[in-house]
N, C-alpha and C positions, 0 to 999 in steps of 0.2 A: 357483402365482402367475405371472401373465404377465410375461415379461421383454421389455420394449420395447428399441428401439435405444439409447435414452437410458441404460437400466440396464445393458445389455451393455457399452457404452463406459465408463460410470462405474465399473463393477466390474472392468474388464479390467486385468490386470497390464501390458499393453502400452501403455496409454494414456499414461503419463508418458514412457517411452522414445520413443514416437512424437512427442510434443510437444517433446521435447528436440531430436530431429532436425529437426522443423519449425522450431523457433526458430533453429537453426544456419543453416538454408537462408535464412530471412528476413534474418538478420544479414548473410549473405554477399551476398544480392541487394541489400541496402541499401548495401553498400560497406564491409564490415568490413575487408577486406584493403587495398583501394585507399585508404581514409581512415585506416587505422591505428588503429581504435577498439578495440584489444586491452584496454586498461584498462577501458573502458566495458563491453566484453563480459564481462570478468572480474567486474565488479560485478554485472552481470545474472545471471551463473551463480551467484554467491554468494547473491544475493537468492532465486533459485529454490530453492537448497539450504536456505536458512533457512526459506522458506515450507513446504517439505516437512517439515523438522524440527519446525516449530511444529504442523503437522497431526498428526504422529506423537506428539510429546511430550504434547500437550494433548488428544489424541483428539477432534479437532473433529468428526469424522464417526463415527457409531456402527457403521458397516460398513467393510469394506476398500474404500477408494477413494482415488484420488489427484487428485480433482477440484479441490481447493483449489489445488494447484500447477498443474494443467492450465489452470484459468481464469486464474490469474495470468500464465502464459506467453502464453496467447492474447491477453489484453488488453494486455500489455506489447508484444507484437509488432505489435498493431494500431496502436500509436502509434510507428511506426518513425521518425517525424520527431524523436522525443526521444532517439534513440540517441546523438547526439554530446554530450549534456549530462552531464558528469562530476559536477558538483555535485548534480544531481538524483538521479543513481545512488547517490552516497554517502549522501544524505539518506534514500533509500529503504531501503538496507541497514541503516542505523542505526535506522530506525523498526521494521523487522521484528525486529531483534535486541532492541530495547527491549521489544516486545510479548512476544517469546519468553521473556525473563527475568522480565518484570513479572508475567505470568500465573502463574508458579511461586509467587508470594507469596499465592495465594488462601487466605483465612481464617487467615493467619499474621501476627499483629501484631508478631511478633519478627523478621520477615524483613528486617531493615535491610540486610544484606549484599546480598541479591538485588535489593532495591529500589534500592540505591546503584548497582549495576552496570547495572541497567535504565535508570536516569535518566542514567547516565554516557553511554550511547549517545544519549539524547535531547540531552544537552549537546553532544556531537560533531556531531550533526545540525544543531543551531542555529548552529554555527560556519560551516556552508556555506549555511544557510537560517534566519536568525534568527527568521523569522515562525512557525516551528514551536513556539516558546515559547508562542504563544497557546493551544496545546492543553494546556499544563501545568495550569492551574486546573481544567479539566474532568477531567483525569486524577486529580487529587487527589480530586475528587468521586467518581469511579469507584472509587478505592481505598476510599472509605468505604461506598458503596452497593452495589457489585458484587463487588469483590475482598475486601471486609471485612478489609482489612489495614492500615487507617490507624490510626496511633498517633503519639505524639510522636517515637518512635524512627524509624519508617519515613518520617514527614514530613521530619524533619531529614536522613535518609539521602537522600531524593529531592532535597532542596535542594542538599546537598553534591555529589551525583552530577552535577547540572546545572552546578554552578559549577566543578567540578574542571578541565575543559578550559580554562576561562577563567583560572584561576590560572596555569596553565602559559603560556598566551598572554600574560597580563599581564606576567609576568616577562620573556618574550621581547621584548615591545614596550618595556618599561621599559629593558632593556639597550640597545636600539637607538634609544631616544628617540622612539618613534612611538606614544605613548599615544592620540593623536587618532584612530588607526585603530580603537581599541576603542570610543570614543564615537560615531564614525561608524557603526560596526556596529550598535550598539543604537538609534541614532536612526532606523533603518529601521522599528522597531516603531511609530513614531509616524506612519507614512505614511498620508495621507488616502485613504480608499476611492475607487476610480476606476471604479465600475460604469458600463458603457456598453453599451447594446443594439447600437449601431452597430459597436462593436469586435468583437462576436461574429458579426454578419452578414457582416463583411468577412473573417473567418478561418474558412472552411468546414471545413478539416481538424480544427482544434481544436474547433469546434462539434460535428462528427460524433462525435468521440471522447468529448466530454463527455456528449452525449445517450446514447451507447451505455453508458457506465459508469453514468449516472444511471438508465437503464431497468433495467439488470441489478441495481443496488442496490435499486431499488424492488421488483422482483420478488422478490429474495432476502429483503428485509426483510418484505414482506407474507407470504411463505411461512413465515418463521420465527415471526412473531407468531401465525399461525394454528396452527402445528404445534409450538410450543415445549414443550408439555406432554409430548411424546414423548421429550424429552431430559432428561438429568440436570440438577439445579439448577446445578451448576458450569458446564456447557456453556451453559445459558441466560444465566448472568451474563457469560460471555465474549462470547457473540454480541451481547448488549445493548451491550457496549463497542464492538464493531465498528460497530453501527448508529449509536450516538451519535457516534463518531469520524468516521464517514462523513458524517453530517449536518453536523457542525461544519466539516469540511474543505470540503464543498460550499459552505457559506455563505462561508467564507474565499475560496474561488475566485471566487465571484460578486462579492465586494467588492474583491478584489485580483487581477483577471485578468492583471496584469503578471507574476504568479508562477505562471501556468498550468502551465509545464513541470514544476515540482516538486509542486504541489498535486494535479495529476491523477495523478501517480505514487502519492501517498499514498492517494487515493481508490481506486486499483486494489488497493492492499494491503488496505484495509478491505472492499472489495466482494468480493474473491475468495473468502473463506470463506463469505459469505452466498450467493453464486451456486453455489459448490461444494456447499453443503448442499442447495440446491434441486435441483440436477441429480442428486446421488447418492441422495437420500432421497424422491423422488417417483416415482410409477409410473403415473400416469393418461395417458389418450390426449391430453388437452390439454397436459400438461407435456411429453410426448414431441414434440408438434408445436412447442411453444414452443422446446424445445431445438434442433430442426432449423432453425427459422427464425433463431434467434440465431446458430447456427453459420454459416449462410449469410451473415448480415449481418456477422459478425466477419470472415469471409474476404473479403467484398466491400470492407469498409472497409480491411482490411489491404493488399490489392492496389491499392486506389485511392491510399492514402497512399504505398505503395511506388512506384507509377507516377509520382505527383506529385513525390516526392522525387528520383527519378532524372532526370525531365525538367527539373526546376528546378535541379539541381546543375550547376555548371560542368564542362564536358568537359575 
């Protein structure tokens, strides 16, 4: 069987260590030390570790490959203008942790404990980005159709998990007499959509990143739909969740572009497994060319954003 450059990189044990070094260099070039982004960098490192753990625990790829983590690192570094955002980084970690635990409830209607802790992370994420709660109804549907874990026990556990952080926050605000903070927080869910083509054309870096993630999501989704029969049923169900979560997050981003910084991070989380599957498990000449072209585009966008960030930052 022919091994193309794409396959050699995808199956290499040096791929992930190389990407880790690459990510450190990008962070340093963006101003990790001078700007003191140590907490943000720690969140990024934790997210990378959780993505690798999710790939290992749930066997997202049927061969040895670290492409899920590598794609996540590459896309995260391409959006270096998001490095200062701590709220976005916390939301990203919580979403990955939520998926990691949530997937363990597959075909287990008694998995109330695991469902609770998974949704606890979603609740924590909603404290920094309340709009993430718009994903909750779809996640309940996925629990019924894909994970096949929905029961009264797991549904109640998911609800309690989301509400738990707010109980603690409610007590804190009640003690300090600031309950209006809680109502203001939830009032953001009623924000009117602000879709505007002009807004996207004026922000070229954000538009480039969105197009890159969208194209990779489309390629990964198309590939998986065509080749899903090669995977086990459990893997098909998990990847269908990634596809639907990606689609809904894209819709949210188009309707609420003011939350771009956080929503594009979530899209990167959902897109990385899809693209990792494509890179690791295809072997044709066309896919090899696609891999090389995408690698060049990612590098070009990364260095463009890096150059733009450094030239626009105050000296």
